[in-house]
N, C-alpha and C positions, 0 to 999 in steps of 0.2 A: 581540344580535349575538355576544357571547362564548359564549352558550349554543349558538347555531347552529354556531359555529366548533368548539366542543368535540364536538358531535354528528357533524360532518363528519369530524373526526379519528378518532373512534371507529369510524365506518363503514369506514375504511381497514383496520381490524384484524379485520373480520368473517371474511375468508377464512383468516387466520392462526388465529383461534380455532377455526374448523371443522376445520382440519388438525390442530391440537393435540388436539382432542377425539376425532377419528377415530383418531389415533395412540394415545391413551390407551386407548380402547375395544378397539382391535385387539390391543394388547400384553396386556391383561388377560383378554379373553374369547375371542379368536380364535386367537392363537398358543399353541403348547404351551410347556411350561416351558423347554425348551432354546432355542427360538426367542425367547422373552421375555427370556432371559438375554442373547442377542445383540442384541436390540433392546428395551431397557427402556422403560417408559412415561415421558412427560414428568415425572410426579411422582417417578419413580425418579431421573431425571436431576437434578431439583431437589434431592433429598436428597443426591445425590453432590456437587453444587455446594456445598451447605451444609457438607458434611463437609470438602471441600477448603478452603473459605473459612475455616472455623472453625480449622482446623489451621495456617492461614497458608501452606500449600503452594501454593495457587493463585496467591496474590499474589506470591510469590517468583518463580514461573515467568513470570508476566505481566511483572513488572519486568525480569527478565533479557532477555526477548524485546524489550521496548520499548527497552531500553538498546542492544541490538545494532542495532536498526532505526535509532535516532537517530544512532549513531556512523557507521554505513554511509552514512546520508543526508548527513551532514556531508562525508564524503569524496566522495560522488557529486555534490555541489553544484558541483564543478569543471566539470561538464558545462555549467553556465550561461555562464560566461565563454568557455569553449571554443566553445560553440554560437554565441554572439554574434560571435566572431571569424571562425568559419567562414561565418556568414551574411553578414558584411560584406566579407570578403576572399576573392575567388574563388580566388586561387592557393593559399591555405591549405586551402580546401574541396577543391580538386582533389587535394591531397597526402594529406589525412587521410581523406576519404570512402571510398576503397577499403578501407582498414584497418577502418573502422567497419562497412562493409557485409559484410565477411567475418566479423567477430566477433559482430555483432548477432544473426544467426539462431541462434547456438549457445545453447541453453537454459541458464540458470544451473545447473540440476540436473546438466547434463552435466559441469560443472566440479568437482563434488563429489569424485570420486575423486582428481583431480589436486590439488585444494586441500588435501585431507587429507594427501597426500604432502608438499606444500609447507609447510603451516602446522601440521600435526597436528590433533588433535581439540580444539576449544576456540573461544573467542570470535573470534580472528583469522580462522579458517577460515569461521565463520558469517558474519562481517561482510563477507568477500570475496564470498561468494555473494550476499548482500543487495545489496552495491555493484553487482554486475553487473545485478541485476534493476532497480535504480533508475536507473542511469547512462544507459542507452540511450534510454528514453522521454523523459527530461528533455532529453537532447542533441538528439534529432530534433525535438522540439516547439520547442526554442529556435531551431534553425536555420531551421525553417519559419516561425516567427513573425517572425524578423528579415527573411527574404526577402520576406515579405508586408506589410511596413510600407509605408504609402502614400508613393510617391516624392515627391508634392507637399509632404509634411511635411518631408522632407529638403531639398528645393530651397528651401523657405521659410526654413529654418534657415540654409542656406548664404547666402541673400540678405541675411540679417540679420547676417552676419559670424561665424557659429558655426564653430569649427574641428572637426577630426575627433573629438576627445575629447568635446566638447560635443554633437555630433550623436549620438554613440553613447550617451552617458549620459543626455542630456536629451530626446532624440527617439526613437531606436530602442529603447532599453531600456524606456522607459515605454509605448511603443506595443505592444511585444511581451510585456509582463508578463502580460496575461490568458492568452495561450496558453502561456507558460512555466509559469504556475500550473497549467494543465491537465496539462502534462507532469509536474509534481511530483505531482499527484494520481494520475496513472496509474503513475508510477514507484514511489511509496510503496505502492500496491496490489500491484504486481508484486513489489516487494521483500518485502512482508509474506508473500506466498505462498512466495517463495523461501526466506525465513527458516524457515518451518515445515518445508519439505522438507529444508533443511540440518540443522535440529535433530533431525529424525527419525533421521538416520544419523551425525551428527557433533557431538553436544553432550551435556553432563551436566546441563543445566537448560534451561528454556524450555518453551513450550507444545507444541512438536513433540516434545520429550523426554517431557513428561508423557503425551502421547497414546501414544507408543511404549511407554513403561514400563507404562502401564495395560493395554496389549494383552497383555503378557507374563503378567499376573495375571488376565486376563479380567474387568477392571473396565470394562465397556462404558459404565457411567454416567459414569466419569471421562473416557473417550474422548470422549463426546458433550459433556461439560462443557467440555473443552479445545477442541473444534471450535466450540462456541457462543461461547466467549470470543474465539476468533480472529475469528469473524464480527462480533461486537459491537465489538471494538476496531478492526477495519478500518473499520467504519461510522463510529465516532467520529472516527477520524483524518481520514477524508474530509470529514465535516461540519465539523470544526474548520478545515480548510484552506479550505473553501468560505465559511464564515462570515467568516474573517479576510480572505479576498480581497474579498468583498463590501464589507466595512468599509473596507478600504484602497484599493480600486479601484471606486468606485461607477459609474464610466463604462463598465465592461466589461459589455456586454449578455450575453455568453456565460456569465458567472458568476451572472447574476441570473435565469436561466431555470429 
């Protein structure tokens, strides 16, 4: 059984292996020297990754980017209690929703020039851009999750003597947690993309800075290494959240699919 399972997992990598082999052959035997410099083969990217890793430069940029993402997420987590309150109290939703709907369509990248003027170039400016990317997906999913809680659960809690606080914390919050987790997954993904965009123009470290700095010296192998690191880290973050959610909320079908 374990052998068959391993074979099935390997079958999922067939297309990826074909694409990498085609890329390697095209870079080595089809593209001319200039074109191959702009699109190095996977083996060249691997050599660049080894060079960056050995010098410690790659890990420094990775840690700086992750630190900014984590700090911004801590600030953006205020969207969870705000979303719960907006979902529970109609009057609050009526007041705050117009403001949210005006700000939400503005891309985080559009805030970069203004954020540089406000905060200068550095961590605070980057964290602000990431905050905007994370905040709104969490808020909207939390509001929607609270509004979709089964009314019979709330009525049953009321009949058993639960007050407003107990209804919110022991019924509404627990029922809404799976969709809130989905909002966190989406928010962290958007925030990770916004982080790279912010670092491209307003940082002196991080993966976005690494990519932009490598562009100035025509090190496309470093550029692709940075892009690959962004994708792999984003995948790992999402898998960690999904695994944690499945462990802590086994009743949530949406997380087990």
